[in-house]
N, C-alpha and C positions, 0 to 999 in steps of 0.2 A: 463700659457696656456690660451689664450683668448677664451671666449665663449660668445654667445648671446642667448637670450631666446625668444620663442614665447609662451606667457602664455596661449593663447587660445588652442594651440595644446599640451602644456606640453612638448615641445621639447627644448633642449638646444644644439645648434650647435656650432662647432668650427668655428672660423673666422680667416681671415688673419690679420696679424699685421698692424696697422695703427699708424703713428707717432702721439704722443699727440699734441693737439693744441699748436701752437707757437714753436714747436720743430724745430731744424735745422738739416737737413740731410747732412752729409759729405760723399761724395764718394771719398775715399782716393785712388788715382791712382798712382801706382809707375811708374816713368818714364820708357821709353823704354831702351833697352840695350844700354849702352854707349860704347865709344871707348875703345879698349883694353889698358891695362897699359903696357908700355914698359920701362924697367929700363933706357934706354938712352934718353927717351922722357917723362919727367914728365908732368903731366897735368898742364895747366895754372891755376893760382890761382885767386880767387875772395874772398876778405876779409879773406884770410888765408886758404881757402878751395879749394881743387882740383875741377876744372870745365871742365871735358871732355864734348865733344859734343856727340850727338847720333851716334852710329854705324849704318850702313845700316839696320841691323836687327831691331834696335831701331826705325828707321823711319817707318818700316813696322808695328811694334807694335803700333805706334802712329796712323796710318791709320786704323788699326783694332779697336782701342779704339773708334775712331771717328765714325766708322760704327756701333759699338755696342750702343753708347750713343746718336747718332744724333736724334733718335726718342723719347728719354726720356725727361722729363721736367728737364731742368737745368737752374737755375736762375742766376748763376754767375760762373765764372771760376777763379780759383786762381793757381798761380805758385809760386815758390820760387825764390831766387836771383840767382840760378844756372841754366845755360842755358839748361841743359838736360830736365828740367821740362817744360820750355817755348817751346822748340822744340817738345816735346811730346804733349803738349796742342794745338799746332797750327792747326792741321787738324780739331779738334773738334770745336775750336773757329771760324774757317772759315765757317764751316757748319752752326753753330748756329748764326753767326753774333754777337758774344760776344767778348769784348776786355778783355783778361786776366788781372787780378790784382795781385800784388805781396804781399805775406805774408812772410816776412823774418823770422818770428818765426818758420816756418815749414821747414827751410833749414835742410840739412843733419846733423847728428851727427858729431861734430868736432873730427877728428882723430889725432890731435896733430902732433907728429913727423912722423906719418904714412900717412899724407896727400900726395896728388899729385900722387897717384897710388901705393904707397908702401904698403898700407894695403892689397891689393890683393895678392901681392907677399908674404908677411909675412904669410898670412892665407894659401896660397897654399903650402908653405914650412913647415907648422905646427910649426912655430916659438914658442919657449917656452912661450913668452909673449902672443902670440895668444891663446895658450892652457890655460893659466891662465885667460885670458879675457873670454873665453867661460865658464870655470869652475866657475868663480866668478860672471859672468853676469854683468859686468860693463866695460864701455869704458875707464875710467881713469886709468886702468892698463897700457894702452899705454901711454908713456911719453907725457904729455901735452894733453891727451885725455879729452873729456868733462865729468865732473862729473855728476852722475845721478840726483842729486838735481837741478843742473843748467839746465839740459835738461828738466826735469819735469816742472820746473817753466816756461821756455819759451814756451813749447808746450801747456801747460795749458792756458797761457796768450793768445796765438795765437788763440786757439779754442774758448776761451771766447770772443775775439774780433769778430770773425766770427759769433758766435751764437748771439751776441748782435746786430749786424748789419743786420742779415738775418733771423730774426724770421719767422718761417713758410715756409722757403725756402729750396731748395736742391742745394748744391754746388758741382761742380767737382773740387777737390783739387789735383793738380798734385804735388807730393812730393817724398819722398825717403824711401828706405827700412828700415833704422834704425829708422826713425821717425814714420813710420806706425807701426812697431813693438812696439815702446814705447807707442804710443797712444792706441793700442789695449790691451797692458798689463795694462795700467792705467784704461781703460774702464772695463776690466774683473776682475781686481784685481789679476792678475796672476804673475808668475815670470817675471823678467825684459826682458828676452830673449825668452819667450815662443812663441811669434808671430814673431820672427825674421825670415826672409827668404821669404817674399812676392816676387813673381816672377816679373821680369820686365814686365810692361804692365798690371799687375793685378789690380783688383778693390776690395777694402775692403770698409766697410760701417758702419758708426756709426751714431746714432741719439742722439743729444745733447738737453737736457731739462734743466730747471733751477735746477732741483733736482738731475739729474743723467745723465750719458752717457750710451747708450744702444748699444751693439754690435750686428749687424745684418748679417755681411758677412765678410769673410776673404779669400783673394787670389783667387778671381773668375777669371779664365782664359779661360772661355768657348769661348770667342771671338777670342782667339789667334790661335785656330785650331791645327791640329795634327803635324804641322811642328815646333811648338814652343819648344825650348830646355829648359829643367828644370835644366840645369847645370850652370846657371848664379850665380854670386856672390850674397851673402846675403845683401850686402851693397854697397853704392856708385854707 
């Protein structure tokens, strides 16, 4: 709990959090709602991962994110290799006059045999493998799914790259539900799936220093308004 003192008056007041000098702030923004999965129309693939575009609702999320963040200091915008993040970032990038940069290390968790939209169906049907995935809190229960150690290594490396290049800056990082959940679990030292379920269009916030990662915010959806549905999938 931060405090400051006025020795002349003998008062010790509480103060608002300030990032330490040289820290990098990451606003972790989950992409807007993507197109629904249909068994007869698998998502197109990019590097072995499903790559749906935004649904109309997702484009609305993108505009609301831009309205929320347009007046804040944003030094750079990052997206992943998957188009739903670039489409979500576009309205904010246009308003700020920034060109989004790609950080492939923050792409979504690889779902192995359940890529292309099958993950949503298996979860909706409460498939036994999905039940085991939730119980054991690891993605590689899915055949070919990404192991926790590999996921941890790539997201740590990605955050390290961003922090090294943007000391003292604030970044808008458009990424994915599984990655946000994993980053916040690493930041807080919690269970692997404790923060899984960030809503589409939500903003989470970590502060990265040379010594530690600091969790400041999770699943901020104040900008999405009362029409936002909380029934979205937790991933992809």
